[in-house]
C-alpha positions as CSV (number, residue, x, y, z in Angstrom):
1,M,-13.5,34.9,5.5
2,T,-12.0,36.3,2.4
3,I,-9.7,33.2,1.8
4,F,-12.6,30.9,2.1
5,S,-14.8,32.9,-0.3
6,E,-11.9,33.0,-2.8
7,T,-11.3,29.3,-2.6
8,K,-14.9,28.5,-3.0
9,A,-15.2,30.8,-6.0
10,L,-12.1,29.2,-7.6
11,L,-13.1,25.5,-7.0
12,E,-16.9,25.8,-6.9
13,D,-17.3,23.7,-10.0
14,S,-14.4,21.4,-9.5
15,S,-15.0,17.8,-10.5
16,F,-12.0,16.8,-8.4
17,F,-12.0,18.7,-5.1
18,Y,-14.7,18.5,-2.4
19,I,-15.4,21.7,-0.5
20,I,-17.4,21.8,2.7
21,T,-17.9,24.1,5.7
22,T,-19.5,23.2,9.0
23,N,-20.7,25.3,11.9
24,M,-19.7,24.9,15.5
25,K,-22.3,22.2,16.0
26,G,-20.7,20.2,13.3
27,Q,-23.5,20.7,10.8
28,F,-22.9,21.2,7.1
29,T,-23.3,24.9,6.1
30,Y,-21.9,24.6,2.6
31,I,-21.1,21.8,0.2
32,N,-19.8,22.2,-3.4
33,P,-21.7,20.5,-6.3
34,H,-19.1,17.8,-6.6
35,Y,-19.5,16.7,-2.9
36,D,-23.3,16.9,-3.3
37,K,-23.1,14.8,-6.5
38,I,-21.2,12.0,-4.9
39,F,-22.7,11.9,-1.4
40,G,-26.2,13.4,-1.9
41,P,-27.6,10.3,-3.6
42,I,-26.3,8.2,-0.7
43,H,-27.5,10.4,2.2
44,G,-30.2,12.7,0.8
45,P,-30.2,16.4,1.4
46,I,-27.0,17.1,3.3
47,L,-27.0,20.8,4.2
48,G,-27.9,21.3,7.8
49,M,-27.2,17.7,8.7
50,P,-24.4,16.6,11.0
51,N,-21.2,16.2,9.0
52,D,-20.5,12.7,10.5
53,I,-23.4,11.2,8.6
54,T,-21.1,10.7,5.6
55,M,-18.1,9.2,7.4
56,H,-17.0,5.9,8.9
57,P,-18.0,5.9,12.7
58,D,-14.4,5.3,13.7
59,D,-13.3,8.5,11.9
60,K,-15.5,10.8,13.9
61,D,-12.9,11.2,16.6
62,V,-10.3,12.0,13.9
63,C,-12.5,14.8,12.6
64,I,-13.0,16.2,16.2
65,E,-9.3,16.1,17.0
66,V,-8.3,17.8,13.8
67,S,-11.0,20.5,14.2
68,A,-9.7,21.2,17.7
69,K,-6.2,21.7,16.3
70,C,-7.6,24.2,13.8
71,F,-9.2,26.3,16.6
72,A,-6.0,26.1,18.7
73,N,-3.9,27.2,15.7
74,P,-6.0,29.6,13.6
75,G,-4.6,30.3,10.1
76,H,-3.0,26.8,9.9
77,L,-4.1,23.8,7.8
78,F,-4.3,20.4,9.3
79,P,-4.6,17.1,7.4
80,A,-7.1,14.3,7.9
81,T,-7.8,11.0,6.2
82,I,-11.5,10.2,6.4
83,R,-13.4,7.2,5.1
84,K,-16.8,8.1,3.5
85,H,-19.7,5.8,2.9
86,D,-19.9,4.7,-0.8
87,G,-23.5,3.6,-0.6
88,H,-22.6,0.0,-1.3
89,G,-21.5,-1.1,2.2
90,G,-17.9,0.1,1.6
91,F,-16.0,3.3,1.9
92,F,-14.3,5.9,-0.2
93,M,-10.9,7.0,1.1
94,T,-10.6,10.8,1.2
95,Q,-7.8,13.1,2.1
96,W,-8.7,16.5,3.6
97,E,-7.2,19.8,4.8
98,Y,-9.0,21.5,7.7
99,R,-8.8,25.2,8.6
100,A,-10.7,27.2,11.3
101,M,-13.2,29.9,10.2
102,L,-13.2,33.0,12.4
103,N,-15.3,36.2,12.2
104,E,-14.0,39.7,12.3
105,Q,-13.8,39.5,16.1
106,E,-11.6,36.4,15.8
107,E,-14.4,34.3,17.2
108,P,-14.8,30.7,15.8
109,L,-17.5,30.2,13.2
110,G,-16.8,26.7,12.1
111,V,-14.4,24.7,9.9
112,F,-13.5,25.0,6.2
113,C,-12.5,21.7,4.6
114,I,-11.1,20.9,1.1
115,G,-10.6,17.3,0.1
116,Y,-10.3,14.7,-2.7
117,D,-10.8,11.0,-3.3
118,I,-7.7,8.9,-2.7
119,T,-9.4,5.5,-3.0
120,E,-7.6,4.5,-6.2
121,Y,-4.3,5.6,-4.8
122,I,-4.7,3.5,-1.6
123,E,-5.8,0.5,-3.6
124,Q,-2.7,0.8,-5.9
125,K,-0.5,1.3,-2.9
126,E,-1.9,-1.8,-1.2
127,Q,-1.4,-3.8,-4.5
128,L,2.2,-2.6,-4.7
129,E,2.9,-3.5,-1.1
130,G,1.4,-6.9,-1.8
131,T,3.6,-7.3,-4.9
132,K,6.7,-6.3,-2.9
133,E,5.9,-8.8,-0.2
134,L,5.4,-11.5,-2.8
135,L,8.7,-10.7,-4.4
136,T,10.4,-10.7,-1.1
137,Q,9.0,-14.2,-0.4
138,K,10.1,-15.4,-3.8
139,E,13.6,-14.0,-3.3
140,Q,13.8,-15.9,0.0
141,L,12.6,-19.0,-1.7
142,L,15.3,-18.7,-4.3
143,R,17.9,-18.2,-1.6
144,D,16.7,-21.2,0.3
145,L,16.7,-23.2,-3.0
146,G,20.3,-22.1,-3.7
147,W,21.4,-23.1,-0.3
148,Y,19.7,-26.5,-0.6
149,Q,21.3,-27.1,-4.0
150,S,24.7,-26.0,-2.8
151,H,24.8,-27.8,0.5
152,V,22.3,-30.6,0.4
153,I,22.5,-31.9,-3.2
154,R,26.1,-31.2,-4.0
155,K,27.4,-32.9,-0.8
156,P,26.3,-36.4,-1.8
157,L,27.3,-35.7,-5.4
158,A,30.8,-34.8,-4.2
159,N,30.9,-38.0,-2.2
160,I,30.0,-40.0,-5.4
161,I,32.8,-38.2,-7.4
162,G,35.2,-39.0,-4.6
163,L,34.2,-42.7,-4.5
164,V,34.6,-43.0,-8.3
165,R,38.1,-41.6,-8.1
166,I,39.0,-44.2,-5.5
167,L,37.6,-46.9,-7.7
168,E,39.5,-45.7,-10.7
169,K,42.8,-46.3,-8.8
170,M,41.8,-49.9,-8.1
171,D,42.6,-52.9,-10.4
172,L,39.3,-53.1,-12.3
173,D,38.3,-55.0,-15.4
174,Q,37.5,-52.9,-18.5
175,N,33.8,-53.1,-18.0
176,L,34.0,-51.6,-14.5
177,K,36.4,-49.0,-15.8
178,N,33.9,-47.9,-18.4
179,I,31.2,-47.7,-15.7
180,C,33.5,-45.5,-13.5
181,Q,34.2,-43.3,-16.5
182,M,30.4,-42.9,-17.2
183,L,29.8,-42.1,-13.5
184,T,32.6,-39.5,-13.5
185,T,31.3,-37.9,-16.7
186,S,27.6,-37.8,-15.5
187,S,28.6,-36.6,-12.0
188,H,30.6,-33.6,-13.4
189,E,27.8,-32.8,-15.8
190,L,25.3,-32.8,-13.0
191,D,27.7,-30.7,-10.8
192,K,28.0,-28.2,-13.7
193,V,24.2,-27.9,-14.0
194,I,23.8,-27.3,-10.3
195,K,26.5,-24.6,-10.3
196,E,24.9,-22.8,-13.3
197,S,21.5,-23.0,-11.5
198,I,22.9,-21.5,-8.3
199,N,24.7,-18.7,-10.3
200,K,21.4,-17.7,-12.0
201,Q,19.8,-17.2,-8.7
202,H,22.3,-14.6,-7.5
């Protein structure tokens, strides 16, 4: 029990870490002031209450499984991510480390847990993943646009340039020659613009 007493003494007044202990019935036997400050107003007096009153119903099994690992491997820490009611219909995301508490006869007394809020981290991670997905979609759009410009637009443009070259070899009056020259100049200018646009996308 020394390690738990020392940890509680060290982090008793922490405004970052949550510290709780539960007995073998899963009831709270200790909560530090920070945990009580956050969850007490939501659930009322917590000491002596089942520890699952503060968590998402789907996370109860996670808590049970991790606790079982603790008793099967005394002296080892096991992680758990638990959602806690925020009092507004939503949940805080919290990260925990569990460790079994044993008496001097090595008999199980309960579970010691230390945790902290990771809600902001999870939200930022989700935003980052959303941004990465959006960038991936835009990159694909640019690749598709580049392919479209390269294969769909430039093909008929190349045909026009080819036809103008054929016309230039024919016996044309000066007016038609001027038109051919204008078509050639405009076609090459448009081709240059398309090439520059494609190069900027790569």
